[in-house]
C-alpha positions as CSV (number, residue, x, y, z in Angstrom):
1,M,106.7,63.6,-37.0
2,T,103.6,64.6,-39.0
3,P,101.4,62.3,-40.2
4,P,101.0,62.3,-44.0
5,M,98.3,64.4,-46.2
6,Q,95.1,61.8,-46.0
7,S,93.3,61.8,-49.2
8,Q,89.5,63.2,-48.7
9,L,87.0,60.8,-50.2
10,P,84.0,62.5,-51.2
11,N,81.0,62.6,-49.0
12,W,78.3,62.7,-51.0
13,K,75.5,61.2,-48.5
14,P,74.4,64.7,-47.4
15,T,74.6,66.3,-50.8
16,L,72.2,63.5,-51.9
17,T,69.6,64.0,-48.9
18,A,69.9,67.6,-49.3
19,I,68.9,67.4,-53.5
20,M,66.2,64.9,-52.5
21,A,64.5,66.9,-49.7
22,I,64.5,69.9,-52.0
23,L,62.9,68.4,-54.9
24,L,60.4,67.0,-52.6
25,W,59.7,70.6,-51.7
26,I,59.7,72.2,-55.2
27,G,57.0,69.5,-55.9
28,Y,55.0,70.6,-52.8
29,W,55.2,74.1,-53.9
30,Y,54.8,74.3,-57.9
31,W,52.3,70.8,-57.7
32,G,50.1,72.8,-60.2
33,T,52.5,73.8,-62.3
34,L,54.6,70.3,-62.8
35,E,50.9,68.7,-62.7
36,A,49.7,70.8,-66.0
37,M,53.2,69.9,-67.6
38,A,52.9,66.0,-67.1
39,Q,48.8,66.8,-68.2
40,I,50.4,68.3,-71.6
41,W,52.6,65.4,-72.0
42,W,50.2,62.7,-71.8
43,R,48.0,64.5,-74.1
44,S,49.7,66.0,-76.8
45,E,51.4,64.1,-79.3
46,T,53.2,67.3,-79.9
47,Y,55.1,66.4,-76.4
48,T,54.6,62.9,-75.2
49,H,58.2,62.8,-75.6
50,G,58.7,64.6,-72.4
51,L,57.3,61.7,-70.8
52,I,60.7,60.1,-71.4
53,V,62.9,63.5,-70.6
54,P,63.6,62.9,-67.1
55,P,64.7,59.2,-67.2
56,I,66.8,60.0,-70.3
57,A,68.4,62.6,-67.8
58,L,68.8,60.4,-65.0
59,W,70.3,57.8,-67.0
60,L,72.8,59.8,-68.6
61,I,73.9,60.9,-64.9
62,W,74.0,56.9,-64.1
63,R,76.0,56.2,-67.7
64,D,78.7,58.7,-66.6
65,R,79.0,58.6,-63.2
66,Q,82.2,57.9,-61.7
67,R,83.1,61.5,-62.3
68,P,80.9,62.6,-60.5
69,A,80.8,60.4,-57.7
70,A,84.7,60.8,-57.5
71,A,84.9,64.7,-57.2
72,Q,83.5,66.5,-53.8
73,P,80.2,68.4,-53.8
74,Q,80.5,71.4,-53.1
75,A,77.4,73.9,-52.1
76,T,77.7,77.6,-53.6
77,G,76.0,80.8,-52.2
78,W,75.9,82.5,-55.3
79,A,73.2,80.2,-57.2
80,A,71.1,82.3,-54.9
81,L,70.9,85.0,-57.4
82,P,69.9,83.2,-61.0
83,L,67.5,80.9,-58.5
84,T,65.5,83.9,-57.6
85,G,65.4,85.1,-61.3
86,L,63.9,82.0,-62.3
87,I,61.3,82.7,-59.5
88,F,60.9,85.4,-60.3
89,L,60.1,84.4,-64.1
90,W,57.3,81.8,-62.1
91,L,55.5,84.6,-60.6
92,L,55.1,86.5,-64.2
93,G,54.2,83.2,-66.2
94,D,51.9,82.3,-62.9
95,L,50.2,85.4,-62.7
96,T,49.8,86.2,-66.6
97,A,48.7,82.1,-66.8
98,V,51.6,81.6,-69.5
99,N,52.3,78.0,-69.3
100,A,55.3,77.7,-71.2
101,L,56.7,80.2,-68.9
102,T,55.9,78.4,-66.3
103,Q,57.0,75.2,-66.6
104,F,60.4,76.7,-68.4
105,A,60.9,78.7,-65.0
106,I,60.1,75.2,-63.0
107,I,62.5,73.3,-65.0
108,G,65.6,75.9,-64.5
109,I,64.4,75.8,-60.5
110,I,65.2,72.5,-60.4
111,V,68.4,72.6,-62.3
112,M,69.6,75.6,-60.4
113,A,68.7,74.0,-56.9
114,I,70.7,71.2,-57.8
115,M,73.7,73.0,-59.1
116,A,73.6,75.2,-55.5
117,L,74.4,71.7,-53.8
118,V,76.6,70.1,-55.9
119,G,78.8,73.3,-56.8
120,W,80.0,74.0,-60.1
121,Q,82.6,71.4,-60.2
122,V,80.1,69.5,-60.3
123,S,77.8,70.8,-61.9
124,K,80.1,71.2,-65.8
125,L,80.0,67.5,-65.2
126,I,76.5,66.5,-65.4
127,A,75.8,69.8,-67.5
128,F,74.0,68.0,-70.3
129,P,71.7,66.2,-68.6
130,L,70.9,69.0,-66.1
131,L,70.6,70.8,-69.5
132,F,68.6,68.7,-71.8
133,L,66.0,68.2,-68.9
134,F,64.8,71.9,-70.8
135,F,63.4,69.3,-73.4
136,A,60.7,68.2,-71.4
137,V,59.1,72.0,-71.1
138,P,56.0,71.8,-73.9
139,I,57.0,74.8,-75.9
140,G,56.6,75.1,-79.4
141,D,52.8,76.3,-80.4
142,F,54.1,80.1,-81.1
143,L,55.9,78.3,-84.4
144,L,52.7,77.5,-85.8
145,P,52.0,80.3,-87.8
146,Q,55.3,81.4,-88.9
147,L,55.8,77.1,-90.1
148,M,52.4,77.3,-91.8
149,E,53.3,80.1,-93.5
150,W,56.3,78.8,-94.8
151,T,54.6,75.5,-95.4
152,A,52.0,77.0,-97.8
153,D,54.8,79.2,-99.3
154,F,56.6,76.4,-100.6
155,T,54.1,74.0,-101.6
156,V,52.2,76.5,-103.8
157,Q,55.4,77.8,-105.3
158,A,56.8,73.6,-105.7
159,L,53.4,73.0,-107.2
160,R,53.9,76.0,-109.9
161,L,56.9,74.7,-110.7
162,S,55.3,71.7,-111.4
163,G,53.0,73.4,-113.9
164,I,50.1,73.0,-111.9
165,P,48.2,76.4,-112.2
166,V,47.1,77.3,-108.2
167,Y,45.2,80.1,-106.4
168,R,46.2,80.7,-103.2
169,E,44.3,83.2,-100.6
170,G,46.0,82.8,-96.7
171,Q,46.9,79.2,-96.1
172,N,44.4,77.8,-98.4
173,F,44.6,77.0,-102.0
174,V,43.0,75.4,-104.9
175,I,44.2,73.5,-107.8
176,P,42.3,71.1,-110.7
177,S,41.6,68.4,-108.6
178,G,40.7,70.1,-105.5
179,H,40.4,72.2,-101.9
180,W,43.6,72.3,-100.3
181,S,44.2,73.6,-96.8
182,V,47.6,74.1,-94.5
183,V,46.5,73.5,-91.4
184,E,48.3,72.8,-87.6
185,A,48.8,69.3,-88.3
186,C,50.5,70.6,-91.9
187,S,53.0,73.2,-89.8
188,G,55.4,70.0,-89.2
189,V,56.3,71.7,-85.5
190,R,55.8,67.9,-83.9
191,Y,58.3,66.8,-86.5
192,L,61.0,69.9,-85.7
193,I,60.4,69.3,-81.7
194,A,61.0,65.0,-82.2
195,S,63.9,65.9,-84.5
196,L,66.1,68.2,-82.0
197,T,65.3,66.4,-79.0
198,V,66.5,63.1,-80.7
199,G,69.2,65.0,-82.6
200,T,71.0,66.8,-80.0
201,L,70.9,63.8,-78.0
202,Y,72.2,61.8,-80.7
203,A,75.0,64.7,-80.8
204,Y,76.2,64.4,-77.4
205,L,76.1,60.2,-78.0
206,T,78.1,60.1,-81.1
207,Y,80.3,63.2,-81.0
208,T,83.4,64.7,-78.4
209,S,84.0,67.7,-79.9
210,L,81.6,70.7,-79.6
211,K,81.8,71.7,-83.3
212,R,80.5,68.3,-84.5
213,R,77.8,68.1,-82.1
214,L,76.6,72.0,-82.7
215,I,76.7,71.3,-86.1
216,F,74.4,68.1,-85.8
217,I,71.6,69.8,-83.7
218,L,71.8,72.4,-86.9
219,A,70.9,69.7,-88.8
220,S,68.4,68.8,-86.6
221,L,67.0,71.5,-86.9
222,L,66.8,72.0,-90.3
223,V,66.0,69.3,-91.4
224,P,62.7,68.6,-90.4
225,I,61.7,72.0,-91.6
226,L,63.0,71.0,-95.2
227,A,61.5,67.6,-95.1
228,N,57.9,69.0,-94.1
229,W,58.0,71.4,-96.7
230,L,58.9,68.4,-98.9
231,R,56.4,66.4,-97.6
232,A,53.4,68.8,-98.2
233,Y,54.0,68.9,-101.7
234,I,54.3,64.8,-101.8
235,I,51.0,64.9,-100.1
236,V,49.3,67.2,-102.5
237,M,50.9,65.6,-105.6
238,L,49.6,62.2,-104.6
239,G,46.0,63.9,-104.1
240,H,46.3,65.1,-107.0
241,L,47.9,62.4,-109.2
242,S,45.4,59.9,-108.2
243,D,42.2,61.8,-108.3
244,N,42.1,62.4,-104.5
245,K,42.4,58.4,-103.6
246,L,46.0,58.9,-102.0
247,A,47.3,60.8,-99.5
248,A,43.7,62.0,-98.2
249,G,42.0,61.7,-94.0
250,V,44.1,59.3,-92.3
251,D,46.6,58.7,-94.9
252,H,47.6,62.1,-95.0
253,L,49.7,62.0,-91.5
254,I,50.8,57.9,-92.3
255,Y,52.5,59.3,-95.1
256,G,53.8,61.9,-93.3
257,W,55.3,60.3,-90.1
258,V,56.3,57.7,-92.8
259,F,58.1,60.1,-94.8
260,F,59.8,61.9,-92.1
261,G,60.8,58.7,-90.0
262,V,62.7,57.8,-93.4
263,V,64.6,61.3,-93.3
264,I,65.5,61.0,-89.9
265,V,66.9,57.7,-90.2
266,I,69.3,59.0,-93.5
267,M,69.7,62.0,-91.5
268,F,71.5,59.8,-88.4
269,A,72.7,56.9,-90.6
270,I,74.8,60.3,-92.9
271,G,75.7,61.8,-89.0
272,A,77.4,58.1,-88.2
273,R,80.0,58.6,-90.4
274,W,81.9,61.4,-88.5
275,A,81.3,59.7,-85.2
276,E,83.8,60.2,-82.9
277,P,84.9,57.3,-80.0
278,M,84.1,58.2,-76.5
279,E,86.8,58.8,-74.0
280,P,86.6,55.2,-71.7
281,A,85.9,56.3,-68.2
282,Q,88.4,56.8,-65.9
283,Q,88.6,54.8,-62.6
284,S,89.0,57.2,-60.0
285,G,90.1,56.6,-56.7
286,P,89.9,59.4,-54.0
287,T,90.6,63.0,-54.4
288,T,92.4,65.1,-53.2
289,G,90.7,68.2,-53.8
290,K,88.5,70.6,-51.3
291,A,88.1,69.2,-47.9
292,P,84.1,68.6,-47.5
293,Q,81.7,71.7,-46.1
294,K,81.1,72.0,-42.7
295,P,78.0,70.8,-41.9
296,P,76.4,74.0,-40.5
297,Y,77.6,76.0,-43.3
298,F,76.2,73.3,-46.2
299,W,72.6,73.2,-43.9
300,A,72.3,76.7,-44.3
301,I,72.8,76.6,-48.1
302,T,69.8,73.9,-48.3
303,L,67.7,76.3,-46.1
304,L,68.0,79.6,-48.3
305,L,67.2,77.8,-50.9
306,A,64.2,76.2,-49.3
307,V,63.5,79.5,-48.3
308,L,63.8,81.6,-51.4
309,I,61.4,78.5,-53.3
310,A,58.8,78.8,-51.0
311,A,58.6,82.7,-51.4
312,G,57.3,83.1,-55.0
313,P,54.1,80.9,-54.5
314,L,53.7,82.3,-51.1
315,Y,53.7,86.1,-52.6
316,E,51.4,85.0,-55.6
317,K,48.9,83.9,-53.2
318,Q,49.1,86.9,-51.5
319,L,48.5,88.7,-54.7
320,R,45.5,87.0,-55.8
321,Q,43.5,87.2,-53.0
322,S,43.7,90.9,-52.8
323,H,41.4,90.5,-56.1
324,I,38.7,88.0,-55.6
325,D,35.8,89.6,-57.2
326,A,35.4,87.8,-60.7
327,S,31.7,89.6,-61.1
328,V,31.9,92.3,-63.9
329,S,29.6,94.6,-64.7
330,L,30.1,95.6,-68.7
331,S,28.2,97.9,-70.7
332,L,28.3,99.6,-73.6
333,P,27.2,102.9,-74.8
334,A,23.9,102.4,-76.6
335,T,25.3,105.7,-78.9
336,A,28.7,107.1,-80.3
337,G,28.6,110.0,-82.5
338,S,26.4,109.4,-85.3
339,W,26.1,105.6,-84.6
340,Q,23.2,103.7,-82.9
341,V,23.2,100.2,-81.4
342,D,21.9,97.5,-83.0
343,A,21.6,93.6,-82.9
344,P,24.8,91.8,-84.7
345,A,24.2,91.5,-88.2
346,I,26.2,88.3,-88.9
347,D,26.0,84.7,-87.8
348,W,30.0,85.1,-86.9
349,Q,31.2,86.0,-83.7
350,P,35.0,84.8,-82.6
351,R,36.1,82.3,-80.1
352,F,37.1,83.4,-77.0
353,A,36.7,80.9,-74.3
354,N,35.7,82.0,-70.8
355,P,35.2,85.4,-70.7
356,S,34.2,87.1,-67.1
357,A,31.7,89.0,-69.7
358,E,31.2,89.5,-73.1
359,Q,29.0,92.1,-75.1
360,H,28.8,91.7,-79.1
361,S,26.4,94.2,-80.6
362,V,26.4,96.1,-84.2
363,Y,26.0,100.1,-84.6
364,R,24.5,101.5,-87.7
365,N,24.1,105.0,-89.2
366,P,22.5,106.1,-92.6
367,D,25.4,104.6,-94.6
368,G,26.3,101.9,-93.2
369,W,26.9,99.5,-89.9
370,V,29.9,98.3,-87.8
371,G,30.6,95.5,-85.7
372,L,31.7,95.5,-81.8
373,Y,32.7,92.1,-79.9
374,I,34.5,92.5,-76.2
375,A,35.6,89.7,-74.5
376,Y,36.1,91.1,-71.2
377,Y,38.6,89.0,-68.7
378,R,38.8,89.5,-64.8
379,N,40.9,87.2,-62.0
380,Q,42.4,85.2,-65.1
381,N,43.7,81.6,-64.7
382,Y,44.9,78.7,-67.1
383,E,41.5,78.0,-67.8
384,R,40.2,81.5,-68.7
385,K,42.5,84.2,-69.9
386,L,43.0,86.8,-72.6
387,V,45.9,85.8,-74.2
388,T,45.9,82.5,-75.5
389,S,46.9,80.5,-78.6
390,T,43.1,79.1,-78.1
391,N,41.3,82.7,-78.9
392,V,41.2,83.5,-81.8
393,L,38.6,85.1,-84.4
394,V,38.0,81.7,-86.2
395,T,39.4,78.1,-85.1
396,S,41.0,76.1,-88.4
397,S,38.1,74.0,-88.2
398,D,35.2,76.5,-89.0
399,P,32.8,74.9,-91.7
400,L,31.5,78.3,-92.3
401,W,34.2,81.0,-91.6
402,Q,38.0,81.4,-92.5
403,I,40.4,84.4,-92.1
404,V,42.4,84.7,-95.7
405,A,44.8,87.7,-94.7
406,N,46.7,89.6,-91.7
407,R,48.2,92.5,-91.3
408,Q,48.8,95.8,-89.3
409,A,46.5,99.2,-89.5
410,N,46.7,102.4,-87.7
411,A,44.0,103.8,-86.3
412,S,43.0,106.8,-84.2
413,F,41.5,105.2,-80.9
414,G,39.8,107.6,-78.4
415,G,41.9,110.6,-79.9
416,S,44.7,108.4,-79.7
417,Q,47.1,107.1,-82.7
418,V,47.4,103.3,-82.2
419,A,48.1,100.0,-84.2
420,I,45.8,97.7,-84.9
421,R,45.8,94.3,-86.1
422,E,43.7,94.1,-89.3
423,A,42.4,90.7,-90.9
424,E,40.2,89.5,-93.7
425,L,37.1,87.2,-93.1
426,L,35.6,85.3,-95.7
427,K,32.2,83.2,-95.1
428,K,32.7,80.5,-97.0
429,H,31.0,78.8,-99.8
430,S,29.0,82.0,-100.0
431,L,28.1,82.9,-103.6
432,A,28.2,86.8,-102.7
433,N,31.5,86.4,-101.7
434,E,31.0,87.7,-98.1
435,R,34.0,89.5,-97.1
436,Y,34.9,91.5,-93.5
437,I,37.9,93.4,-92.3
438,V,37.9,92.5,-88.5
439,W,40.2,95.0,-86.0
440,Q,41.4,93.9,-83.1
441,A,43.5,94.9,-80.1
442,Y,44.2,94.0,-76.4
443,W,42.7,96.5,-74.0
444,V,44.8,96.2,-70.5
445,N,44.8,98.0,-67.2
446,G,44.3,101.0,-69.8
447,H,46.7,100.9,-72.0
448,L,45.9,99.3,-75.9
449,T,48.2,96.9,-77.7
450,T,48.8,94.5,-80.5
451,S,51.3,92.8,-79.2
452,D,50.9,89.5,-76.9
453,I,54.2,89.8,-75.4
454,K,53.5,93.4,-74.2
455,A,49.1,92.3,-73.1
456,K,51.0,90.1,-70.9
457,W,53.8,92.0,-69.2
458,L,51.1,94.7,-68.9
459,T,49.3,92.6,-67.0
460,A,51.5,91.3,-64.4
461,W,52.7,94.4,-64.4
462,A,49.4,95.6,-63.1
463,M,49.3,92.6,-60.9
464,L,52.5,93.4,-58.7
465,T,51.6,96.9,-58.4
466,G,47.8,96.0,-56.9
467,H,45.7,97.0,-60.1
468,G,44.7,93.7,-61.0
469,D,44.2,92.1,-64.3
470,D,41.5,93.6,-66.0
471,S,41.3,93.3,-69.4
472,A,39.3,92.9,-72.7
473,A,39.8,91.8,-76.6
474,V,38.2,94.7,-78.6
475,I,37.1,93.5,-82.0
476,I,35.7,96.2,-84.6
477,Y,34.4,94.2,-88.1
478,T,32.5,95.8,-91.0
479,P,31.6,94.5,-94.4
480,K,35.1,94.8,-96.9
481,D,33.4,97.2,-99.4
482,A,32.8,100.0,-96.9
483,A,35.4,99.4,-94.2
484,A,38.3,101.9,-95.6
485,K,35.3,104.6,-95.0
486,D,33.7,103.2,-91.6
487,L,35.9,101.4,-89.7
488,P,37.9,104.6,-89.6
489,T,34.9,106.9,-88.9
490,F,34.1,104.5,-86.2
491,V,36.8,103.9,-84.0
492,N,37.6,107.9,-84.2
493,E,34.3,108.6,-83.0
494,A,33.2,105.6,-81.0
495,G,36.2,105.3,-79.9
496,G,36.4,107.1,-76.2
497,E,33.6,105.7,-75.5
498,I,34.4,102.2,-76.2
499,L,37.5,103.0,-73.2
500,R,35.4,104.6,-71.2
501,S,33.1,101.6,-70.9
502,L,36.1,99.1,-70.5
503,N,37.5,101.6,-67.6
504,E,33.6,101.4,-65.8
505,A,34.3,98.3,-65.7
506,R,36.8,97.8,-63.4
507,P,36.5,97.6,-60.0
508,K,36.6,100.7,-57.5
C-alpha cells in the first residue's frame, strides 16, 4: 500500500538565514548610502519619521505573522531582473550624487532581495510592510518651490478677499501692518510628508477595502496642503490684527504645528466613522502547498543575489578610479568682441558650495557692463556637486538680496539657440530700487541645459562612457534697465569664448 501524502511543514530556517545574510551583505556594500539616509533622519525635522519606519514595518509583519509563517517560501530567480535595474538606478544616483535616487534605490534593493528569497506568494502577504519601507526615503525637498508658490498665491488672495491691500513680489508681500515672506518653513512640506506617512499607515490598519484605503490616502495628501494654506493666512491675520504681537518668531511655528495637529486629529476622527473590522487571523496548520525547494537551487539564487548586489559598488569604484585628478585650471578670456574684463561691479555672488574652481568677473564695453560667474565642478560627490538644492543664486536668509521673479528666456549662445533660466534680483533696502536680470545655465560635458534632471543625466552618461563628470554653472547678469540689450549682445559675442574656456578646462 502507498502511504498517505504527508502535509508539508513550511521550512523557514534557510530562508530567514539567507535574509539575514543578504541584509548584512547589503549593509556592507551600501553602508555609505544607509548612513547618509540615517543622518538625514537624525538632523532633519522633516524626515525624523524615517527613524521609526523600519520598526513599524517589522511590527506589521509580526502582527500578521501567522499567514506568511504558514506559507512555504519559494525563492525565485526572476527577481534578479528588477534587482539589476535598482542597482543600476543606485549607480546612476551615486555617480551624480543624488541622495534621493540612491536612497530610493537602496530601499528597493532591500525589498526586492527579500521578495526574491521568500517568493511571490509570501511577498503578497507582506506587501504593505515592504512598501511602507519606502516612507523611510527622505524625499520631498523638490516640492518646496511649488508648495511655496501655492501658499503665497492662496495667502495673498485670501488677504485681498478680506479687504487687506497687498503688494506682492515673488514670495514676498507687504500689507499695511508689515512685511511677510513665504520661506521653506512655510511651504508645508513637513505637514505633507508627516500626514501622508501616518495617513497611509492609518488607512491600512483601519480599512480592509482597497477603495477606502486609497480615498483616505488621497485625503492625507490633500488635507495638509489645504490646511497649510489656511494656516499661513491665519498667521498673517493674527499678526496684522495684533499689530504683530502674535504669530511672530517662535510662535509662528508653534501655532502652525498646533493647527496642523488639530486638523489631523479631525481627519482621523472623520475617517474612523467608516472603519472596517479587520478579518480575524486564521489559525493555519500544516499546508499542502509546494514542497520545499532543494537546497542547491535555493542557495544558487542567494549567491546570484549576492553577486548582483556587490556588482554596483564595485563598478562605481572602478569608474571613480579612472578620474582621480581633481585639480582644475579655469581661465576666462580677457576680451570678447567689444567687451573687456574688469573686477566685479556689485557685492553679490551666487551661492555655489565647494566648486573645484570658480571665476567671477565683469565685462565692460562703452555702453555698459555684464557680470559673469562660473562655478566649475570635477569629481563630484555628496559634498561637492553642481546640481543641488543648496546651490542657489540667493539664499532665503540673505539679508541684502532676494529673487523676486523667475522665468525662461532664449539666447544665442556661441551661435546656438539655447534655453536660459532668467531671474530678477533685487537689492533690499536700496533707495535706488536696484535690480538686475540674471541668466543661468548648466554646462555638462560640452552641453548646455537649464534642466536639473537633464544635467544629472548628462553627468551620469559622461561618467558611464568614460568622459568624467566635468560640469559648470554659467551665470550672467546685468542691470535690469539695460538687460534687454546687453545680455543678448554679450552672450552672442562672448558665448563662444566662454564655451571654449570651459572645454579647455576639461582633462586632456
